[in-house]
C-alpha positions in Angstrom: 37.8 97.8 -116.4 36.9 100.0 -119.0 38.0 99.1 -122.4 38.9 101.3 -125.7 38.6 100.0 -129.0 42.0 101.2 -130.8 41.6 99.9 -134.1 39.9 102.3 -136.8 36.2 101.6 -136.8 36.1 103.2 -140.3 38.5 100.1 -142.0 36.2 97.5 -142.6 39.2 95.2 -143.9 40.7 95.5 -140.6 39.8 93.2 -137.4 38.7 94.9 -134.3 40.8 94.5 -131.6 40.3 95.3 -128.2 43.0 96.5 -125.4 42.8 97.7 -122.0 42.8 101.3 -122.1 44.2 101.5 -118.6 47.2 99.6 -120.0 47.8 101.7 -122.9 47.7 104.9 -120.3 50.3 103.2 -118.1 52.3 102.9 -121.0 52.0 106.4 -122.1 53.4 107.2 -118.7 56.2 105.1 -119.1 56.8 106.9 -122.6 56.9 110.3 -120.8 58.6 109.4 -117.8 61.2 107.6 -120.2 60.6 104.0 -118.4 61.9 101.0 -120.3 61.7 103.0 -123.6 64.3 101.3 -125.7 64.5 104.3 -128.6 64.4 108.3 -129.4 62.9 110.2 -131.9 64.3 113.6 -132.4 62.1 116.1 -134.8 62.9 119.5 -134.7 63.8 120.8 -130.9 61.5 118.0 -130.1 62.9 114.5 -128.4 60.4 111.6 -127.7 61.4 108.3 -125.8 59.5 105.5 -127.4 59.2 101.8 -127.1 60.1 100.1 -130.4 57.2 97.6 -129.9 54.2 100.1 -129.3 55.5 102.3 -132.5 56.5 98.9 -134.7 53.1 97.7 -134.2 50.9 100.3 -135.8 53.8 101.7 -138.1 55.1 100.0 -141.2 58.1 102.2 -141.6 59.0 101.9 -137.6 58.4 98.1 -138.0 61.0 97.8 -140.6 63.2 100.3 -139.4 63.3 98.4 -135.6 63.8 94.9 -137.3 66.3 95.6 -140.0 68.4 98.6 -139.0 72.1 98.6 -137.6 71.7 98.8 -133.8 73.0 102.3 -133.4 70.2 103.3 -136.2 67.4 102.3 -133.9 68.4 104.1 -130.9 68.5 107.4 -132.4 66.2 108.3 -135.0 65.3 111.5 -137.2 62.5 111.4 -139.9 63.3 114.2 -142.4 60.1 116.4 -143.7 57.9 116.0 -140.6 57.6 118.6 -137.9 58.2 118.1 -134.5 54.7 119.2 -133.0 53.2 116.6 -135.8 55.4 113.8 -134.7 54.4 114.4 -131.2 50.7 113.9 -131.8 51.4 110.7 -134.2 53.0 109.3 -131.4 50.6 110.2 -128.9 47.9 108.5 -131.5 50.4 105.5 -131.7 49.7 104.7 -127.8 46.6 106.4 -127.0 44.5 106.4 -130.8 43.9 109.7 -129.7 44.0 111.9 -133.0 44.5 115.5 -132.4 43.8 117.3 -135.7 42.8 120.5 -137.6 42.1 121.6 -141.0 45.5 123.7 -140.5 47.4 120.7 -140.5 45.3 118.0 -142.1 47.0 117.5 -145.3 50.1 117.2 -143.3 48.9 115.0 -140.8 47.6 112.6 -143.8 51.2 113.0 -145.6 53.3 112.0 -142.3 50.9 109.1 -141.8 50.9 108.1 -145.2 55.2 108.1 -145.3 54.9 106.3 -141.7 52.7 103.4 -143.0 49.9 103.7 -140.3 46.7 102.7 -141.9 44.7 103.1 -139.1 45.7 107.0 -138.3 45.5 107.5 -142.5 41.5 106.4 -142.2 41.2 108.6 -139.1 42.4 111.7 -141.7 40.9 110.7 -143.9 37.7 110.6 -142.1 38.0 113.7 -140.7 38.8 115.6 -144.0 35.5 113.9 -145.4 33.6 115.5 -142.2 35.2 119.5 -142.9 34.5 119.3 -146.9 32.8 122.3 -147.8 32.0 124.0 -151.2 34.9 126.0 -150.3 37.8 123.6 -149.8 36.6 120.8 -152.1 38.3 121.3 -154.7 41.5 121.6 -153.0 40.9 118.3 -151.1 40.3 116.8 -154.8 43.4 117.5 -156.4 45.5 116.8 -153.0 43.6 113.3 -152.9 44.9 112.6 -156.5 48.2 114.2 -156.2 48.8 111.6 -153.0 47.0 108.8 -154.8 44.4 108.3 -152.3 41.5 106.7 -153.9 38.9 107.6 -151.0 39.5 111.4 -150.9 39.9 111.9 -154.5 36.5 110.3 -155.3 34.7 111.5 -152.5 35.5 115.1 -153.0 35.2 114.9 -156.3 31.6 113.2 -156.3 30.7 115.9 -153.6 31.8 118.9 -156.6 29.9 117.3 -159.2 26.7 117.1 -156.6 27.1 120.7 -155.4 28.3 122.1 -158.6 26.2 125.1 -158.9 27.3 126.2 -155.4 30.9 125.2 -155.9 31.3 127.3 -159.0 29.8 130.2 -157.6 32.0 130.3 -154.6 34.8 128.0 -154.6 37.9 130.0 -156.3 40.2 127.1 -156.5 37.9 126.0 -159.3 39.0 128.6 -161.3 43.0 128.0 -160.7 42.7 124.2 -161.9 44.1 123.2 -165.3 41.9 122.8 -168.7 42.0 119.0 -168.3 40.6 119.4 -164.6 37.9 122.1 -165.6 36.8 120.0 -168.7 36.6 116.4 -167.0 34.5 117.8 -164.3 32.0 120.0 -166.7 31.6 116.9 -169.4 31.1 114.6 -166.7 27.1 113.2 -167.0 26.8 113.2 -163.2 27.3 116.9 -163.0 24.1 117.8 -161.0 22.7 120.8 -163.3 19.1 121.3 -163.6 20.0 123.1 -166.9 23.0 124.2 -168.7 23.3 127.9 -168.0 25.7 127.3 -164.7 27.9 125.1 -167.1 28.4 127.9 -169.6 28.8 130.7 -166.9 31.6 128.6 -165.1 33.4 127.9 -168.6 33.3 131.9 -168.9 34.4 132.5 -165.4 37.1 130.1 -165.7 38.5 131.6 -168.7 38.2 135.1 -167.6 40.6 134.4 -164.7 43.5 134.1 -167.3 42.1 135.3 -170.4 45.3 135.6 -172.4 46.2 132.5 -171.6 43.0 130.7 -171.8 40.5 132.2 -174.2 41.8 129.9 -176.9 40.2 126.9 -175.0 36.8 128.2 -175.4 36.1 125.6 -178.4 37.1 122.7 -176.2 34.8 124.2 -173.4 32.0 124.5 -175.4 32.2 120.9 -175.7 31.5 120.0 -172.6 28.5 122.3 -172.4 25.0 120.3 -173.4 24.5 123.6 -175.7 21.2 122.0 -177.1 19.6 122.3 -173.6 19.8 125.6 -173.6 17.1 127.9 -174.2 17.2 129.2 -177.4 17.2 133.0 -176.5 19.9 132.2 -174.0 22.2 130.7 -176.4 21.6 133.2 -179.4 22.5 136.1 -176.8 24.9 134.5 -174.1 26.8 132.3 -176.1 26.6 132.9 -180.0 27.7 136.3 -179.5 29.9 136.2 -176.6 33.4 137.9 -177.5 35.4 134.7 -176.7 33.1 132.9 -179.1 33.2 135.5 -182.0 36.7 135.9 -181.7 37.9 131.8 -182.2 37.3 130.2 -185.1 37.0 126.8 -183.9 33.6 127.6 -182.2 31.8 128.1 -185.9 31.4 124.5 -186.3 29.8 124.1 -183.0 27.6 127.4 -183.3 26.2 125.8 -186.8 25.8 122.4 -185.0 23.9 123.9 -182.1 21.9 126.2 -184.4 20.7 123.5 -186.7 19.9 121.3 -183.7 17.7 123.8 -182.3 15.8 124.6 -185.6 15.4 120.9 -186.3 13.8 120.6 -182.8 11.4 123.3 -183.2 10.1 121.9 -186.6 6.5 121.0 -186.1 6.3 118.5 -188.6 5.7 114.9 -188.8 8.5 114.2 -191.1 11.2 115.3 -188.9 10.1 112.8 -185.8 12.9 110.5 -185.8 15.6 113.3 -185.1 18.2 111.5 -182.9 19.5 113.1 -179.3 23.0 114.6 -180.6 25.7 114.6 -177.7 25.1 118.3 -177.4 21.7 117.7 -176.0 22.0 114.5 -174.4 20.7 114.8 -171.0 22.8 114.2 -168.0 22.1 111.7 -165.3 20.1 112.8 -162.1 21.7 112.8 -158.9 17.9 112.6 -157.0 15.8 110.0 -158.0 12.1 110.2 -156.8 10.5 106.5 -156.1 6.8 106.0 -156.0 5.5 102.3 -154.4 2.0 101.1 -154.9 -1.2 103.1 -154.0 -4.7 103.2 -154.9 -6.2 102.9 -158.4 -9.6 101.4 -160.1 -10.7 100.3 -156.4 -8.0 98.3 -155.7 -4.6 98.6 -153.8 -1.4 98.5 -156.7 1.9 97.4 -156.7 3.4 99.5 -159.1 7.3 101.1 -158.8 7.7 104.4 -160.7 10.6 106.4 -160.6 11.0 109.8 -162.0 14.0 111.3 -164.1 14.3 114.9 -163.8 16.8 115.3 -166.2 14.5 113.7 -168.9 11.3 114.7 -167.4 10.0 110.7 -167.7 8.4 108.5 -165.2 9.6 104.8 -165.5 8.3 101.7 -163.9 10.7 99.7 -162.3 10.6 95.7 -162.0 12.1 94.9 -158.9 12.9 91.2 -158.0 10.5 90.4 -155.6 8.6 92.8 -156.0 6.2 94.9 -153.3 2.7 93.2 -152.1 0.1 95.5 -153.2 -0.4 98.4 -150.7 -1.8 101.8 -150.1 -2.5 104.6 -147.4 1.3 103.9 -146.1 4.2 105.9 -144.9 7.6 106.0 -146.1 11.1 107.2 -145.5 14.4 106.9 -146.7 17.7 106.2 -144.8 20.7 105.8 -147.2 19.9 103.9 -150.2 17.0 102.1 -148.6 12.9 102.5 -148.6 11.0 102.1 -145.6 7.3 101.3 -146.5 5.7 101.3 -143.1 2.1 100.2 -142.0 -1.1 100.7 -144.8 -4.1 99.2 -146.3 -4.6 96.5 -148.9 -8.4 96.9 -149.0 -8.8 94.1 -146.3 -6.0 94.6 -143.3 -5.0 97.3 -141.6 -1.3 96.6 -141.6 1.3 96.8 -138.6 4.1 95.1 -140.9 6.7 97.3 -142.6 9.2 96.3 -145.2 12.4 97.9 -146.8 13.7 98.3 -150.1 17.3 97.9 -150.9 17.5 100.2 -153.8 21.0 99.0 -154.7 20.5 95.4 -154.5 17.0 95.6 -156.1 15.2 93.6 -153.2 12.6 93.5 -150.6 12.7 92.2 -146.9 10.7 92.2 -144.0 11.9 94.3 -140.8 10.1 94.4 -137.3 6.4 95.0 -137.0 4.8 98.0 -135.5 3.3 97.8 -131.9 0.2 99.1 -133.6 -1.6 98.7 -136.8 -1.4 101.6 -139.0 -2.9 103.2 -142.2 -3.4 106.6 -142.9 0.1 107.2 -140.9 2.6 109.6 -141.1 6.0 108.9 -141.4 9.2 110.6 -141.6 13.0 109.9 -141.0 14.9 112.2 -138.6 19.0 111.5 -137.7 18.8 108.0 -139.1 15.7 106.9 -137.1 12.1 106.5 -138.7 9.0 107.8 -137.1 5.4 106.7 -137.4 2.6 108.9 -136.1 -1.1 108.8 -135.6 -3.2 106.6 -138.3 -6.2 104.4 -138.4 -5.8 100.7 -137.0 -9.3 99.7 -138.4 -11.2 100.8 -135.3 -10.2 104.2 -133.5 -8.0 107.0 -135.2 -5.1 107.4 -132.9 -2.6 109.8 -131.3 0.3 107.3 -130.3 3.5 107.4 -132.2 6.6 105.1 -132.3 10.0 105.0 -133.7 12.2 102.3 -135.4 16.1 102.1 -135.1 17.2 100.6 -138.2 20.2 99.2 -136.6 18.9 97.1 -133.8 15.5 96.8 -136.0 13.3 97.6 -133.0 10.1 100.0 -132.8 9.8 102.0 -129.2 7.1 104.0 -128.3 7.3 108.0 -127.8 5.2 110.6 -126.2 1.6 110.5 -127.7 0.5 113.2 -129.8 -1.6 116.0 -128.6 -4.9 115.0 -131.2 -5.7 112.1 -132.6 -4.9 111.9 -136.4 -5.1 109.9 -139.5 -4.5 111.1 -142.9 -2.7 114.0 -141.6 1.4 114.4 -142.9 4.6 115.2 -141.5 7.8 116.5 -142.2 11.5 117.6 -141.0 12.9 121.1 -140.0 15.9 122.0 -137.9 15.7 118.4 -136.2 12.2 119.0 -135.4 9.1 116.7 -136.6 6.2 119.0 -137.7 2.6 117.2 -138.0 -0.4 118.7 -139.5 -3.9 118.5 -141.0 -5.8 114.9 -140.7 -9.3 113.4 -139.9 -9.9 112.7 -136.2 -12.9 110.4 -136.6 -15.8 113.2 -136.8 -14.0 116.4 -138.7 -11.3 117.1 -140.9 -8.5 119.0 -138.9 -6.7 122.1 -139.5 -4.7 121.8 -136.1 -0.8 121.2 -136.1 2.0 120.2 -133.8 5.8 119.8 -133.6 7.9 117.1 -132.1 11.1 117.4 -130.4 12.9 113.8 -129.9 15.4 115.3 -127.8 12.9 116.4 -125.2 10.3 113.8 -126.4 7.7 116.2 -126.1 5.3 117.6 -128.5 3.8 121.4 -128.7 1.1 122.9 -130.5 1.3 124.8 -133.1 -1.3 127.8 -134.5 -3.9 126.2 -136.9 -3.5 126.2 -140.9 -5.9 128.5 -142.6 -7.8 125.7 -144.3 -8.9 122.0 -143.0 -6.6 119.5 -144.7 -7.4 115.7 -144.4 -5.5 113.9 -147.3 -2.5 116.7 -147.2 0.9 116.5 -148.1 3.3 118.4 -146.5 7.1 119.0 -146.7 9.8 121.4 -145.7 11.8 123.8 -148.2 13.8 126.8 -147.6 13.4 126.9 -143.9 9.3 126.8 -144.0 6.9 124.0 -143.7 4.6 123.6 -147.0 1.0 122.6 -146.6 -0.6 121.5 -150.2 -3.9 120.4 -151.4 -6.0 117.7 -149.4 -9.6 117.2 -148.4 -11.4 119.8 -146.4 -14.6 117.9 -146.0 -16.5 119.3 -149.0 -14.0 119.4 -151.8 -10.5 118.2 -152.6 -8.2 121.2 -152.7 -5.6 123.0 -154.6 -4.7 125.7 -152.1 -1.6 126.0 -150.0 0.0 127.5 -147.5 3.2 127.7 -145.5 4.4 128.0 -141.9 6.9 130.2 -140.9 8.5 128.7 -137.6 10.0 132.3 -136.7 7.1 134.3 -137.3 4.9 131.4 -136.3 2.2 132.1 -139.0 0.7 130.8 -142.0 0.4 132.3 -145.3 -0.9 131.1 -148.5 1.0 130.4 -151.7 0.3 130.0 -155.2 -2.8 127.2 -156.1 -2.3 124.1 -157.8 -3.3 123.4 -161.4 -4.9 120.4 -160.1 -7.1 119.9 -157.0 -5.6 116.7 -155.2 -5.2 114.6 -151.8 -3.4 111.6 -150.7 -0.8 112.5 -153.2 3.2 112.3 -153.3 5.1 115.6 -152.4 8.8 115.5 -152.9 11.4 118.4 -153.3 13.9 118.2 -156.1 16.3 120.5 -158.3 14.9 123.0 -155.8 11.6 122.8 -156.8 8.4 120.9 -154.7 6.9 118.1 -156.7 2.6 117.2 -156.4 2.7 113.4 -158.0 -0.7 111.9 -159.0 -3.5 112.0 -155.9 -7.4 111.8 -155.8 -9.2 114.9 -157.3 -12.8 113.9 -155.9 -13.9 111.8 -158.9 -10.7 109.5 -159.3 -6.9 108.8 -159.3 -4.9 111.2 -161.4 -1.6 111.0 -163.0 -0.5 114.5 -163.4 2.5 116.2 -162.1 3.6 119.4 -161.1 6.3 121.3 -159.7 6.3 124.7 -157.8 9.3 127.5 -158.4 9.5 129.7 -155.4 11.3 132.6 -157.1 8.6 133.2 -159.5 5.6 131.6 -157.1 4.1 129.5 -159.9 3.3 125.5 -160.7 4.9 124.2 -163.6 3.5 121.1 -165.5 5.7 118.1 -165.6 5.3 114.8 -167.1 2.8 112.7 -165.9 2.8 109.2 -164.1 2.3 106.0 -166.0 -0.6 105.1 -164.1 -3.2 106.9 -162.3 -2.8 106.2 -158.3 -3.5 107.9 -155.5 -2.9 107.0 -151.8 1.1 106.5 -152.1 4.0 108.3 -150.8 7.1 109.9 -153.0 10.5 109.5 -151.7 13.8 110.7 -152.5 17.2 108.7 -153.3 20.4 110.3 -153.9 23.8 109.6 -155.1 22.8 105.7 -156.5 25.8 104.1 -157.8 23.2 102.1 -160.0 21.3 105.1 -160.8 20.9 104.0 -164.3 18.8 101.3 -163.4 16.5 104.0 -162.7 16.7 106.4 -165.4 15.3 106.4 -169.3 17.4 103.9 -171.0 16.4 105.4 -174.5 17.7 108.7 -174.1 18.6 109.0 -178.0 14.7 109.3 -178.7 14.1 111.9 -175.9 14.1 114.7 -179.2 11.9 112.4 -181.1 9.5 112.5 -178.5 9.3 116.1 -177.7 9.1 116.8 -181.2 6.1 114.5 -181.7 4.4 116.0 -178.9 4.8 119.6 -180.5 3.3 117.7 -183.7 0.5 116.2 -181.5 -0.5 119.5 -179.9 -0.1 121.9 -183.2 -2.8 119.4 -184.6 -5.0 119.7 -181.5 -5.0 123.2 -181.6 -5.9 123.3 -185.2 -8.7 121.0 -184.1 -9.9 123.4 -181.4 -9.8 126.7 -183.9 -11.9 124.1 -186.8 -14.2 123.6 -183.8 -14.5 126.9 -182.9 -14.9 127.9 -186.1 -17.7 125.6 -186.9 -19.6 126.6 -183.7 -19.3 130.3 -184.8 -20.4 129.4 -188.2 -23.3 127.5 -186.9 -24.5 130.2 -184.9 -24.3 132.9 -187.8 
């Protein structure tokens, strides 16, 4: 006999109870035929015969009504404020746990379930509202959640606004309708996910423009929500200092003076000014995304180092995790929720089939089920909560086998083999498919690529890359697959190319500053970061990031340790993000100024050396 779980599965606090679905269907048929019904609900033009026991079992309101009211009040019931159509769906849910809901009536359904004390239905409504949250409705949901005192809805939607602020500020008209306190609190929040402060300032201006007559007087308060000291000097002078809202308000003058003073002090290349503290107007916000790197290879040995990248402060930090990772290199890595899975690898002696996971919230390492095959130089990705490990080297042979891991069952399962043997390749996901490219087959570095469809369990050969690439790193970004660096059999490369699945063509793009293979590659803040690696002589610490719009690579802070043969992964929205970012943010500006001073000294030394050389020649 088929059973149906009726309790709301999203509410972990409630015990799960099963009841025969056939029995509930029979009770619902009895309701529809008015058989053994002992109460009637009348709403608008609708009349619903019901069984008190059924409604009372899932509604605090009905339970109280049926157990405390006079007999006459129990028989004929009418509830003000709930439409008949909504009541019909609520009664159907009480019997069958089938919820009919749409975006048009989701708030109405939630309000009715809240009034009736139907906790399970409330949970289902919350689940549905979360599932349809978008940039155009997230502010409305946030305000509704606060109005209804629904912490789950309010916090989820507010975090969505913070995470997707740039897009929300551009597309959500509701944001321009919120009151002063709401817009100020959002823009001031240290978790506001912006890589620079220009969108924050522009949002302030648009909010005031929406009702300039009444809102322009608030410009000084809103300016305090913007980290003005993080704006480019030219932008501040042209877009902020000279803005009509600012020029027309006396209260903005002290803010302008403080910002100009800070920017002037910051640009002063003088060793006497290196103790400048970072003021509130230049304090970096907290990053939403954190890049993690584990282990790798350095100075001829496998490493156990863990470093994280704070993109807002542009700093790499060494992390001390309780039971630390064993020294391991040439592994694969993937993230599911807040957990990093490190798959296979090599420690200088053993080629591993063992795997470990790191819980970034609890900061604890633990073992998981081993793979069917030993794999170092393995390619690993996550897709729809499943981890895939492909190819690799077992100490004797390069492999074309592949397998997948389900974290829920802690089991590995074999999938279809690739067309070619590959170790030291790399893989990424795009449009629910897995792309793997390059690598080494035991005889030569490869330029071939193929794509896996998990739904069909099939591999399809793709056009070859323009370069052979072993130790390559690849990633999908903006709908195309990017192949970066690697070893062509002769040299480590800095060249890059990308594959468009629509045109099925590879196209070269801007070279990196540094030649590298076996390095980390990740996308953060809409930029591709290349991290560490091996340049043909030694491991390197250098980090650089690629900007698609300008087709250029920019330098970023170096790793604390020269490393190669590691993977970089991103964990987003960590509740304990402060454990993985720069703590001493107050001295960031002092560090930056000291770097400028040191760079100036180096330039002077170079000029002196150059002059000395010219004089020697003369």
